[in-house]
C-alpha positions in Angstrom: 0.0 0.0 0.0 1.2 3.5 -0.8 0.2 6.5 1.2 -0.2 9.9 -0.5 1.7 12.4 1.6 1.3 16.2 1.1 4.6 16.6 2.9 6.9 15.0 5.4 9.3 16.7 7.7 11.2 16.4 11.0 10.7 19.1 13.5 9.7 20.1 17.1 6.2 19.5 18.2 4.8 23.0 19.0 1.4 22.1 20.4 -0.1 20.3 23.4 1.6 18.2 26.1 4.5 17.2 23.8 5.6 20.7 23.0 9.3 20.7 22.5 9.5 17.1 21.6 11.3 16.2 18.3 9.0 14.2 16.0 8.8 13.0 12.4 5.7 14.3 10.8 3.8 13.0 7.8 0.9 15.0 6.4 -1.8 13.0 4.6 -3.4 14.4 1.5 -7.1 15.2 1.8 -9.6 16.2 4.5 -13.2 15.3 4.9 -13.8 18.6 6.8 -12.3 20.8 4.1 -11.2 24.4 3.9 -14.7 25.5 3.1 -15.3 24.9 6.8 -11.8 25.8 8.1 -11.4 28.9 6.1 -8.4 30.0 8.2 -6.6 26.6 8.0 -2.9 27.0 8.2 -1.8 23.8 6.4 -1.5 22.7 2.8 -3.0 19.2 2.4 -4.8 19.5 -1.0 -2.2 17.6 -3.0 1.3 16.0 -2.9 4.2 18.5 -2.8 7.3 16.7 -3.9 9.5 19.7 -3.0 8.3 19.2 0.6 8.9 15.5 0.7 5.4 14.7 -0.5 4.5 11.8 -2.8 3.4 8.2 -2.7 5.3 6.4 0.1 5.1 2.8 1.4 4.9 2.2 5.1 8.5 0.9 5.0 9.8 4.0 3.3 8.1 6.2 5.9 9.4 4.1 8.8 12.9 4.1 7.5 12.8 7.9 6.9 11.4 8.5 10.4 14.3 6.8 12.1 15.9 7.5 14.6 13.0 9.7 15.9 10.9 8.0 18.6 7.6 9.3 17.4 5.9 9.5 14.1 3.1 12.0 14.0 0.4 11.5 11.4 -1.5 14.7 10.6 -3.4 16.3 7.8 -5.9 17.2 6.6 -7.8 14.4 8.3 -5.6 11.3 8.7 -8.4 9.1 10.0 -10.0 9.2 6.5 -7.5 6.6 5.5 -6.7 3.0 6.6 -3.6 3.4 8.7 -3.2 -0.2 10.0 -0.3 -1.2 7.8 1.6 2.0 8.4 1.0 1.9 12.2 2.1 -1.8 12.3 5.3 -1.2 10.4 6.2 1.9 12.5 5.7 0.0 15.7 8.0 -2.8 14.4 10.7 -0.1 14.1 10.2 0.6 17.8 8.5 4.0 17.3 5.3 5.3 18.7 2.5 6.7 16.5 0.6 9.9 17.2 -2.4 11.1 15.2 -3.8 14.6 15.1 -7.5 14.6 14.0 -10.5 16.8 13.7 -12.6 14.4 15.7 -15.1 14.1 12.9 -14.1 10.5 11.9 -14.5 7.6 14.4 -11.2 6.0 15.5 -11.5 2.3 14.7 -8.5 0.1 15.7 -9.5 -2.4 13.1 -9.1 0.3 10.4 -6.5 2.6 11.9 -4.3 0.3 14.0 -3.2 0.6 17.6 -2.4 4.4 17.8 -0.4 5.4 20.9 -1.7 9.0 21.2 -4.7 10.8 19.8 -4.9 14.5 19.7 -8.3 15.9 18.9 -8.8 19.5 17.7 -12.6 19.5 17.3 -14.0 20.9 14.1 -17.7 21.3 13.2 -19.3 17.9 13.1 -17.0 16.5 15.8 -18.1 13.2 17.4 -18.8 12.9 21.2 -17.1 9.5 21.1 -13.9 11.2 19.8 -13.9 13.7 22.6 -14.0 10.7 25.0 -11.2 8.8 23.2 -8.9 11.8 22.9 -5.7 11.7 24.9 -5.7 15.5 24.7 -8.1 18.1 23.4 -7.0 21.2 21.6 -9.7 23.8 21.2 -9.1 26.7 18.8 -10.4 29.9 20.4 -13.2 31.1 18.1 -12.5 28.3 15.6 -11.0 28.6 12.1 -14.1 29.5 10.1 -15.8 32.6 9.0 -18.4 32.1 11.8 -18.3 30.3 15.2 -21.1 27.9 14.2 -20.3 24.4 15.1 -16.9 25.2 16.6 -16.4 24.2 20.3 -16.8 26.9 22.8 -14.8 27.9 25.9 -17.7 26.6 28.0 -17.5 23.2 26.3 -13.7 23.2 26.8 -14.3 23.8 30.5 -16.8 21.0 30.8 -14.3 18.6 29.0 -11.6 19.8 31.4 -13.6 18.4 34.3 -13.3 14.9 32.7 -9.8 15.2 31.2 -6.7 16.8 32.5 -5.3 17.8 29.1 -7.6 20.3 27.5 -5.8 23.1 25.7 -7.0 26.4 24.4 -5.1 27.6 21.3 -5.2 31.0 19.6 -6.1 31.4 15.9 -2.7 32.3 14.6 -1.6 33.3 11.1 -0.2 30.6 8.8 3.5 31.0 9.8 3.5 33.6 12.5 1.9 34.3 15.9 -1.1 36.7 16.0 -0.3 38.8 19.1 -3.9 39.8 19.7 -5.3 36.3 19.4 -2.5 35.0 21.7 -3.3 37.6 24.3 -7.0 36.7 24.1 -6.2 33.0 24.7 -3.8 33.9 27.6 -6.6 35.9 29.2 -9.1 33.1 28.9 -6.8 30.5 30.4 -5.8 32.8 33.3 -9.5 33.3 34.0 -10.3 29.6 33.7 -7.2 27.8 35.2 -8.7 24.4 34.5 -7.6 25.0 30.9 -4.1 24.9 29.5 -2.5 27.2 26.8 -1.2 25.7 23.6 0.9 28.4 21.9 2.0 26.9 18.6 5.6 27.1 19.9 7.0 26.0 16.5 5.9 29.4 15.1 7.8 31.2 17.8 11.1 29.4 16.9 10.3 29.5 13.2 10.3 25.8 12.3 7.8 23.7 10.4 
């Protein structure tokens, strides 16, 4: 099986509990949510970008490229749109863990997606309650990434989820490659007012890496 990658790169995780951790990232082509909903999406997942390492890759090629990093992060787009079993199995045989970053709009099924070690859910409109429950961490974008707030999780929802989960993050709506100072200050203010939440800063944009 070949997986269509928009890009692949090795970098520093800038979001959530693993901020500062080196990871190998593969970005799958395609997203069932789409940029018509996430109009302020900061990623390019519409096609394969060979100049960015994109293209058709076998699980073995991906695992060999990811070494010696300890974590392969599968992102998108929406990675759970695809059957990930073979990729996850091969990566595990190389002794690496597999993280997935998902919109929460597609049900995680171990029979289709393999035994994923860590699931980060950043809920988009249409997110499934079961995915909120299955998430290892939740990352709520303050105000969402759309032209309206309809369907996007609210701060009140994030606070309710934080009563059930320790790792619920609020993240500002930053620009594609740089930090939006106003949005960052707004997120900081909310987290300081509601200390049950955590702040996810998109640290990689501060240090200017992918």
